[in-house]
Structures are given as C-alpha cells and as structure tokens.
C-alpha positions in Angstrom: -113.7 -29.3 260.3 -110.6 -27.8 261.8 -108.9 -27.7 258.4 -112.0 -26.1 256.9 -112.0 -23.4 259.5 -108.3 -22.8 259.0 -108.8 -22.5 255.3 -111.4 -19.8 255.5 -109.8 -17.8 258.3 -106.2 -17.7 257.0 -105.1 -15.2 254.4 -105.8 -16.9 251.1 -106.5 -15.0 247.9 -110.1 -16.3 247.9 -110.8 -15.4 251.5 -111.6 -11.7 251.0 -113.9 -12.5 248.1 -115.8 -15.1 250.1 -116.3 -12.7 253.0 -117.1 -9.8 250.7 -119.8 -11.8 248.9 -121.3 -13.3 252.0 -121.5 -9.9 253.8 -123.0 -8.3 250.7 -125.6 -11.1 250.4 -126.5 -10.7 254.0 -126.9 -6.9 253.4 -129.2 -7.7 250.5 -131.4 -9.7 252.8 -131.6 -6.9 255.4 -132.4 -4.4 252.6 -135.1 -6.5 251.2 -136.7 -6.9 254.7 -136.6 -3.1 255.2 -138.3 -2.4 251.9 -141.3 -4.6 252.8 -142.0 -2.1 255.6 -141.7 1.1 253.5 -144.8 3.3 253.8 -147.3 2.8 251.0 -148.0 5.7 248.8 -151.1 6.1 246.8 -152.7 8.6 244.4 -156.2 7.3 243.7 -155.0 3.7 243.6 -155.5 1.1 246.2 -152.9 0.5 248.9 -152.9 -3.2 248.1 -151.8 -2.5 244.6 -148.9 -0.4 245.7 -147.7 -3.0 248.2 -148.0 -5.8 245.7 -145.9 -3.8 243.2 -142.8 -4.3 245.4 -142.2 -7.7 243.9 -139.9 -6.4 241.1 -137.5 -5.0 243.7 -137.6 -8.3 245.7 -136.8 -10.1 242.4 -133.7 -8.0 242.0 -132.6 -8.5 245.6 -133.1 -12.2 245.3 -131.1 -12.3 242.1 -128.3 -10.3 243.7 -128.2 -12.7 246.7 -128.2 -15.7 244.5 -125.3 -14.4 242.5 -123.2 -13.5 245.6 -124.0 -16.8 247.4 -123.1 -18.9 244.4 -119.9 -16.9 243.8 -119.0 -17.4 247.4 -119.5 -21.2 247.0 -117.4 -21.2 243.9 -114.5 -19.5 245.6 -114.8 -21.5 248.7 -115.1 -25.0 247.2 -113.7 -24.9 243.7 -110.3 -26.3 244.9 -112.0 -29.6 245.9 -111.6 -31.3 242.5 -111.6 -30.5 238.8 -115.1 -31.8 238.3 -116.5 -29.8 241.1 -114.5 -26.8 240.0 -116.2 -26.9 236.6 -119.7 -27.3 238.1 -119.2 -24.4 240.5 -117.8 -22.2 237.7 -121.0 -22.9 235.8 -123.0 -21.9 238.8 -121.1 -18.7 239.1 -121.7 -17.8 235.5 -125.4 -18.6 235.9 -125.6 -16.5 239.0 -124.1 -13.5 237.3 -126.5 -13.9 234.4 -129.5 -14.1 236.8 -128.4 -11.0 238.6 -128.2 -9.1 235.3 -131.7 -10.3 234.3 -133.3 -9.4 237.6 -131.6 -6.0 237.6 -133.9 -5.1 234.7 -137.1 -5.9 236.6 -137.5 -2.8 238.9 -136.8 0.0 236.4 -138.7 -1.5 233.5 -141.7 -2.6 235.6 -142.1 0.8 237.4 -141.2 3.1 234.5 -143.5 1.2 232.0 -146.2 0.4 234.5 -148.7 2.1 232.3 -147.4 0.4 229.1 -147.6 -3.3 229.9 -146.7 -4.2 226.3 -143.4 -2.5 226.7 -142.9 -4.2 230.0 -143.4 -7.6 228.4 -141.2 -6.7 225.4 -138.2 -5.5 227.4 -138.4 -8.0 230.2 -139.0 -10.9 227.8 -136.1 -9.8 225.6 -133.6 -9.6 228.5 -134.8 -12.9 229.8 -134.4 -14.6 226.4 -130.9 -13.0 226.1 -130.1 -14.4 229.5 -131.3 -17.9 228.6 -129.1 -17.9 225.5 -126.2 -16.6 227.5 -126.6 -19.4 230.1 -126.8 -22.0 227.3 -123.5 -20.7 225.8 -121.7 -20.4 229.2 -122.6 -24.0 230.2 -120.6 -25.2 227.3 -117.4 -26.9 228.7 -115.3 -25.1 226.0 -116.2 -21.7 227.4 -115.2 -22.6 230.9 -111.5 -22.4 230.2 -109.4 -19.4 231.0 -108.7 -18.5 227.4 -112.4 -17.6 226.9 -112.3 -15.1 229.8 -112.8 -12.1 227.5 -115.7 -13.8 225.6 -117.5 -14.5 228.8 -117.1 -10.9 229.9 -118.4 -9.7 226.5 -121.5 -11.9 226.9 -122.3 -10.2 230.2 -121.5 -6.7 228.9 -123.8 -7.3 225.9 -126.7 -8.1 228.2 -126.0 -5.0 230.2 -125.8 -2.8 227.1 -129.2 -4.0 226.1 -130.4 -1.7 228.9 -129.5 1.3 226.8 -132.7 0.7 224.7 -135.3 0.8 227.5 -133.3 3.5 229.3 -133.5 5.8 226.3 -137.2 5.0 225.9 -137.8 5.8 229.6 -135.9 9.0 229.3 -138.1 10.2 226.5 -141.4 9.5 228.2 -140.2 10.8 231.6 -138.3 13.8 230.4 -140.2 16.2 232.7 -140.2 13.9 235.8 -138.6 15.7 238.8 -136.6 12.6 239.8 -135.2 12.1 236.3 -131.7 13.4 237.1 -131.1 11.5 240.3 -132.2 8.2 238.8 -130.0 8.7 235.8 -127.1 9.5 238.2 -127.7 6.2 240.1 -128.0 4.1 236.9 -125.0 5.9 235.4 -123.0 5.0 238.5 -124.2 1.4 238.2 -123.1 1.1 234.6 -119.7 2.8 235.3 -119.1 0.4 238.2 -119.9 -2.7 236.2 -117.9 -1.7 233.2 -114.9 -0.6 235.2 -115.0 -3.8 237.2 -115.2 -5.9 234.0 -112.2 -4.0 232.6 -110.1 -5.0 235.6 -111.4 -8.6 235.3 -110.5 -8.9 231.6 -107.2 -7.1 231.6 -106.0 -8.7 234.9 -104.6 -5.5 236.2 -102.8 -4.7 238.6 -101.3 -8.1 239.0 -100.0 -8.0 235.4 -97.8 -5.1 236.4 -96.2 -6.9 239.4 -96.8 -10.6 239.5 -96.8 -12.0 243.0 -97.5 -8.6 244.7 -101.3 -8.9 244.6 -101.8 -12.6 245.3 -103.5 -12.0 248.7 -105.2 -8.7 248.2 -105.8 -6.1 245.5 -105.8 -8.3 242.5 -108.2 -7.8 239.6 -110.8 -10.4 240.6 -111.2 -8.8 244.0 -111.5 -5.4 242.5 -114.1 -6.8 240.1 -116.2 -8.1 243.0 -116.0 -4.7 244.8 -117.3 -2.9 241.8 -120.1 -5.4 241.2 -121.3 -4.7 244.8 -121.0 -1.0 244.3 -123.0 -1.2 241.1 -125.7 -3.2 242.7 -126.0 -0.7 245.5 -126.3 2.2 243.0 -129.0 0.2 241.1 -130.8 -0.4 244.4 -130.8 3.4 245.0 -132.5 4.0 241.7 -135.0 1.2 242.2 -135.9 2.6 245.6 -136.8 5.9 244.0 -138.9 4.2 241.4 -140.7 2.2 244.2 -141.4 5.2 246.4 -142.4 7.8 243.8 -143.9 5.9 240.8 -147.3 5.1 242.6 -147.8 8.9 242.8 -148.0 9.3 239.0 -151.4 8.5 237.5 -151.3 6.4 234.3 -153.6 8.9 232.6 -150.7 11.4 232.7 -148.4 9.1 230.8 -148.2 9.1 227.0 -149.2 5.9 225.3 -146.4 4.9 222.9 
C-alpha cells in the first residue's frame, strides 16, 4: 500500500493525467446532480415530460465519466503486466468510443424531438459506427503503437459524422434565437477535440526536445486537457438545448 501511495503521489508522467481524469470525472458527477434540479420549463406540455427528457444529458455525462474513469485506470495500472496493459488499453479505447457515442444523444434528441424518425436514424447510425469501431479496436493488432494514427482516425471519423445532423439541425432551426451560441459551443468542442487529437498523433512537443516533457507538457497530457475542454463546451450546448427546447412547440417545427 505504501508503494502504491508513493507511485500516485510522486511526479511520474502518468500522475497528472490520472488526477486530471479523476477530477474531471468527479466534476461530471456534480454537474449531473445539479442538472437534475434545474427548473422545469413547459409550454403547453406536461412538467413530467420535460423532466423525463433530461435522460439524454445524463447519458452523455455518464459516458464522459466512464471514459475518464477507465482512462485513469489505464494510466494507473497499465504498468502491472503486459497482459493487463493490453486489457486496460482496450478499456481505454472503448471508453473513448462510448463518450463519442453518448455525446450525440443530447443535441440529436432535443433538436429532432419533433422528428423521431431522424432521432432514430442519427442515433442508430452513430451507435452502429461506434460498435464497429469497438470491434476493430479490440483487435490485438491495433493495440500497438504503430497503429496510433489509425486509432485516432477511427475516433475522428465518428466525430465527423456529426457534421450531417449538425447541418440538418442548422437548416430546421435557422431562425432560432439560440442558434449562434449553440454553434459556438459545438464549434469549440470540435476544435478542442481535433486539436487534442493532432497533438496525440504528432507527439508534439516532445518530438522537438526528447526528455524535456517527460513529466509535464507532453502530447498525451495536452490531449487529455483538450478532451476535457471539448466535453465542457459540449455540455454548455447541451444545457441550452435542455433549458430552451421544451419552450418550442412541435407544431412550429417543419416536418422533413
């Protein structure tokens, strides 16, 4: 036990990522609890319906917590043995995939609340893409370092699928007063994820000066920071959807 405490408290390259992920996961739990106490809004619809419709945001927060907790476990315990290292890496990849899938639930559910067929199509599509990605990532051949770029491209391709429902949502909500702020939040999320992935794939800045960034400031740490920032930006957009979507009657929405 003493050796374990020493390992997580001393300055190791993994320490900052472990504490970053654990603190972010704890924050997600607090945020989720706060959202359950948001005042219900209604415009001719029952209060119960509005309260029940908070489940997509809860799904996203649970996905984010799962991703961060599994990532923390991977960084904390992967040095135990080669076999456990491989298993934890697979958990880490699955966690990232789950977070991407669950990120789609709040915007698609709330924006297409009056078009359930589009809800089913988009959510079903990203879930199927995620399942295929998980199957591919669980292959032992893709766990090696030489496939780092391929793994990143699989995650990016899932994220880029969001351009399709985003464009659709923009068309049917062009005159919505909160269009610009939600676009800004989602744009910040995309920028954070893509920039973090770029650091992860290129391994900068440690490629410039090997050894200088072993403890802090290396690409994987930067990647984790941008993932958390992207999740926070997405939460900001999801919160706007949650608060203001119930005030829009379905009759006012075009049927596509």
